[in-house]
C-alpha positions as CSV (number, residue, x, y, z in Angstrom):
1,X,0.1,0.0,0.0
2,X,1.0,3.6,-0.6
3,X,2.7,5.5,2.3
4,X,0.6,8.2,3.6
5,X,2.0,11.5,4.7
6,X,1.0,15.0,5.9
7,X,2.5,18.5,5.4
8,X,3.9,20.2,8.4
9,X,2.2,23.5,7.8
10,X,-1.2,22.0,8.8
11,X,0.0,22.9,12.2
12,X,1.9,26.1,11.6
13,X,1.1,29.7,10.4
14,X,4.7,30.4,9.2
15,X,6.7,28.5,6.6
16,X,9.8,28.4,8.4
17,X,9.6,26.1,11.5
18,X,11.5,23.4,13.4
19,X,10.3,20.2,11.8
20,X,12.0,17.8,14.3
21,X,8.8,17.9,16.9
22,X,6.4,17.1,14.1
23,X,8.2,13.8,13.4
24,X,7.1,11.9,16.6
25,X,3.7,13.6,16.2
26,X,3.0,12.2,12.8
27,X,4.2,8.9,13.8
28,X,1.8,8.7,16.7
29,X,-1.0,9.9,14.4
30,X,-0.5,7.1,11.9
31,X,1.4,8.7,9.2
32,X,4.3,7.3,7.3
33,X,5.7,10.5,5.9
34,X,6.3,14.2,7.0
35,X,6.5,16.7,4.1
36,X,8.3,19.9,5.0
37,X,9.5,23.1,3.3
38,X,12.5,22.6,1.0
39,X,13.4,26.1,1.1
40,X,14.2,25.8,5.0
41,X,16.5,22.8,4.3
42,X,18.7,25.0,2.1
43,X,19.3,27.6,4.9
44,X,19.9,24.9,7.5
45,X,23.4,24.3,8.8
46,X,24.7,20.6,8.5
47,X,24.2,20.0,11.9
48,X,20.5,21.0,11.9
49,X,20.1,18.8,8.7
50,X,21.6,15.9,10.5
51,X,19.5,16.5,13.5
52,X,16.5,16.2,11.2
53,X,17.5,13.3,9.4
54,X,18.3,11.4,12.6
55,X,14.9,12.2,14.2
56,X,13.2,10.9,11.0
57,X,15.4,7.7,11.1
58,X,14.7,7.3,14.8
59,X,10.8,7.2,14.1
60,X,10.9,5.5,10.8
61,X,9.4,8.4,9.1
62,X,10.1,9.3,5.6
63,X,10.7,13.0,4.6
64,X,9.4,14.6,1.4
65,X,10.0,18.1,0.4
66,X,7.9,20.9,-1.1
67,X,8.3,24.4,-2.2
68,X,6.7,27.3,-4.3
69,X,9.6,29.2,-5.5
70,X,9.7,33.0,-4.5
71,X,9.8,35.5,-7.2
72,X,13.5,36.0,-6.9
73,X,14.2,32.6,-8.1
74,X,11.6,32.3,-10.9
75,X,13.4,30.0,-13.3
76,X,10.8,31.1,-15.9
77,X,11.4,34.7,-16.0
78,X,12.7,36.6,-19.1
79,X,15.3,38.2,-16.7
80,X,18.6,36.1,-17.0
81,X,19.9,37.0,-13.6
82,X,16.7,35.8,-12.1
83,X,16.7,32.6,-13.8
84,X,20.3,32.0,-13.0
85,X,19.6,32.7,-9.2
86,X,16.7,30.2,-9.5
87,X,18.8,27.3,-11.0
88,X,21.6,28.0,-8.5
89,X,19.0,27.6,-5.5
90,X,17.3,24.5,-7.0
91,X,20.9,22.9,-7.4
92,X,21.8,24.0,-3.9
93,X,18.4,22.6,-2.6
94,X,19.1,19.2,-4.4
95,X,22.5,18.8,-2.8
96,X,21.1,19.9,0.7
97,X,18.2,17.4,0.6
98,X,20.2,14.6,-1.0
99,X,22.7,14.9,1.6
100,X,20.2,13.8,4.2
101,X,18.7,11.0,2.1
102,X,15.9,13.0,0.7
103,X,14.5,11.7,-2.7
104,X,11.3,13.9,-3.5
105,X,11.0,17.6,-3.9
106,X,7.7,18.8,-5.2
107,X,5.8,22.1,-5.8
108,X,6.1,24.9,-8.1
109,X,9.8,24.4,-8.7
110,X,9.4,25.6,-12.5
111,X,8.4,29.1,-11.9
112,X,7.3,31.4,-8.9
113,X,4.3,30.9,-6.6
114,X,1.9,32.5,-6.7
115,X,2.6,33.4,-10.1
116,X,0.4,35.6,-12.8
117,X,1.4,35.8,-16.3
118,X,3.2,39.1,-16.7
119,X,1.2,41.6,-18.7
120,X,2.2,41.6,-22.4
121,X,4.3,38.3,-21.8
122,X,4.3,35.4,-24.2
123,X,3.5,32.4,-22.2
124,X,5.2,30.1,-24.6
125,X,8.5,31.9,-24.1
126,X,8.3,31.7,-20.3
127,X,7.6,28.0,-20.5
128,X,10.6,27.6,-22.8
129,X,12.5,29.6,-20.2
130,X,11.5,27.1,-17.5
131,X,12.2,24.0,-19.5
132,X,15.7,25.3,-20.4
133,X,16.3,26.1,-16.5
134,X,15.0,22.9,-15.3
135,X,17.3,21.1,-17.7
136,X,20.4,22.9,-16.1
137,X,19.2,21.7,-12.7
138,X,18.7,17.9,-13.6
139,X,22.4,17.0,-13.4
140,X,22.5,18.1,-9.8
141,X,19.4,16.1,-9.1
142,X,20.8,13.0,-10.7
143,X,24.1,13.3,-8.8
144,X,22.2,13.0,-5.4
145,X,19.3,10.8,-6.5
146,X,16.6,13.5,-6.0
147,X,13.6,13.8,-8.1
148,X,12.0,17.2,-8.8
149,X,8.1,16.7,-9.1
150,X,6.4,19.5,-11.1
151,X,3.1,20.3,-9.2
152,X,0.1,21.2,-11.3
153,X,-1.7,23.9,-9.8
154,X,-4.9,25.9,-10.6
155,X,-5.0,28.9,-13.0
156,X,-5.3,31.3,-10.0
157,X,-1.9,30.4,-8.6
158,X,0.2,29.9,-11.7
159,X,0.2,30.0,-15.7
160,X,2.9,27.5,-16.5
161,X,0.9,24.3,-16.1
162,X,-2.6,23.7,-14.9
163,X,-3.5,20.2,-16.2
164,X,-1.8,17.0,-16.2
165,X,-1.6,16.9,-20.0
166,X,0.4,20.3,-19.7
167,X,2.6,18.8,-17.2
168,X,3.5,15.6,-19.1
169,X,4.4,17.9,-22.0
170,X,6.6,19.8,-20.0
171,X,8.4,16.6,-18.3
172,X,8.8,15.2,-21.7
173,X,10.6,18.3,-22.9
174,X,13.0,18.3,-19.8
175,X,13.4,14.7,-20.6
176,X,15.0,13.4,-17.4
177,X,14.1,10.6,-15.2
178,X,14.7,13.1,-12.2
179,X,11.9,15.2,-13.5
180,X,8.5,14.0,-13.0
181,X,4.9,15.2,-12.3
182,X,3.1,15.8,-9.1
183,X,-0.8,15.9,-9.1
184,X,-3.0,17.5,-6.2
185,X,-6.5,16.7,-6.1
186,X,-7.5,20.1,-4.8
187,X,-6.2,21.8,-8.1
188,X,-7.3,18.8,-10.2
189,X,-11.0,19.5,-8.9
190,X,-10.8,23.2,-10.4
191,X,-9.0,22.2,-13.8
192,X,-9.5,18.7,-14.9
193,X,-12.4,17.5,-16.9
194,X,-12.0,14.1,-15.3
195,X,-10.0,13.2,-12.2
196,X,-9.4,9.8,-13.1
197,X,-8.5,10.5,-16.6
198,X,-5.9,13.1,-15.4
199,X,-4.3,10.4,-13.2
200,X,-4.2,8.1,-16.3
201,X,-2.8,10.8,-18.4
202,X,0.1,11.5,-16.0
203,X,0.5,7.9,-14.9
204,X,3.9,7.0,-16.7
205,X,5.4,10.3,-15.3
206,X,3.8,10.5,-11.9
207,X,6.2,11.0,-9.0
208,X,4.2,12.3,-6.2
209,X,0.6,13.1,-5.2
210,X,-1.2,15.5,-3.0
211,X,-4.7,15.2,-1.6
212,X,-7.1,17.4,0.3
213,X,-10.8,18.3,0.2
214,X,-12.3,20.8,-2.2
215,X,-12.1,23.4,0.6
216,X,-8.6,22.2,1.8
217,X,-10.0,20.6,5.0
218,X,-8.5,17.3,5.8
219,X,-9.6,14.2,3.6
220,X,-13.0,12.7,4.5
221,X,-14.6,16.0,5.6
222,X,-15.9,17.3,2.2
223,X,-17.1,16.3,-1.3
224,X,-14.0,15.1,-3.1
225,X,-14.8,12.1,-5.2
226,X,-12.3,10.0,-3.1
227,X,-13.6,6.6,-4.8
228,X,-12.9,7.8,-8.4
229,X,-9.4,9.0,-7.2
230,X,-8.4,6.0,-5.2
231,X,-9.5,3.7,-7.9
232,X,-7.6,5.4,-10.4
233,X,-4.4,5.4,-8.4
234,X,-4.9,1.6,-7.9
235,X,-5.8,1.2,-11.6
236,X,-2.5,2.8,-12.9
237,X,-0.3,1.0,-10.3
238,X,0.9,4.4,-8.5
239,X,3.0,3.1,-5.6
240,X,4.5,6.4,-4.4
241,X,3.7,8.4,-1.4
242,X,0.2,10.2,-1.0
243,X,0.6,13.4,1.1
244,X,-2.4,15.5,2.5
245,X,-2.0,19.2,2.6
246,X,-4.9,20.3,4.8
247,X,-5.1,24.3,5.5
248,X,-7.6,25.2,7.9
249,X,-6.4,28.1,9.9
250,X,-6.2,31.8,8.8
251,X,-3.3,34.1,9.9
252,X,0.6,34.2,9.2
253,X,2.4,33.5,6.2
254,X,0.6,30.2,5.4
255,X,-3.0,31.6,5.8
256,X,-2.1,34.5,3.7
257,X,-0.4,32.6,0.8
258,X,-3.0,29.8,0.8
259,X,-5.8,32.3,1.0
260,X,-7.5,30.9,4.1
261,X,-9.8,33.9,5.2
262,X,-12.1,31.8,7.5
263,X,-11.5,29.4,10.4
264,X,-12.2,25.9,9.1
265,X,-11.2,24.1,12.2
266,X,-14.8,24.3,13.7
267,X,-13.4,24.1,17.2
268,X,-12.0,20.3,16.4
269,X,-8.8,19.1,17.7
270,X,-6.1,19.1,14.9
271,X,-4.3,16.0,15.9
272,X,-7.7,14.0,16.3
273,X,-8.7,15.3,12.7
274,X,-5.3,14.3,11.1
275,X,-5.5,10.9,12.6
276,X,-9.0,10.4,11.3
277,X,-7.9,11.7,8.1
278,X,-5.0,9.1,7.9
279,X,-7.5,6.3,8.6
280,X,-9.9,7.3,5.9
281,X,-7.1,7.5,3.3
282,X,-5.7,3.9,4.1
283,X,-9.3,2.5,4.2
284,X,-9.8,4.1,0.7
285,X,-6.6,2.7,-0.7
286,X,-7.6,-0.8,0.4
């Protein structure tokens, strides 16, 4: 069965955090994977990264990593200096994460997040820029056994890729086993004609999968078509991790960037909700 994970920011209001305390927490709640902010790993000292790696190993928790690149690292930019800075940042990220045994870096690593198409810009040129940048990153990823997974997000958050088909086309152009697709059912619910067909389209290139309800509550507390999703993942033989990204609390960087403007916690205990969601997902995958 697939490993089931959760994103640390379910419990935080800021992107930078000490990830170590979340490791025994998610283990206790029934998860196999903790997903953390890839950008924070780059800025850590070696001692801090070693501490994180040891804590995960001690609990038997796998770490995966995710980021939406800030504008100064936009590898799709028409500004060569910005693209170069982004390539260097991703190369450093691969090295830092690879040094602690990390394998999966997902998110909007192909441009900036959130990203609007600049006024007057040619989208095709920006995508070409992004592909060329990612080709430069791939040798560093291959050197340490890290895979960058391009997250397909909705039109309100990015313009480079909004559907599984667009992501597959992008990954084919990069043409590296270290570049794959990340689907997220929150975004799929907005953009795809069929959730199952999107999974089938991405299947040969699918490296990671994010889940959540249509309003970003934990799985099992909404109207997402879980039977269709889990059935399609089983049909295509997806064996990678499935990591949930609930965002339920307004405030701070996380609430602002995810656009959480109302409290979705409903007075419930976050840990109990996470544990129930993990059980829901495991039952759905059986």
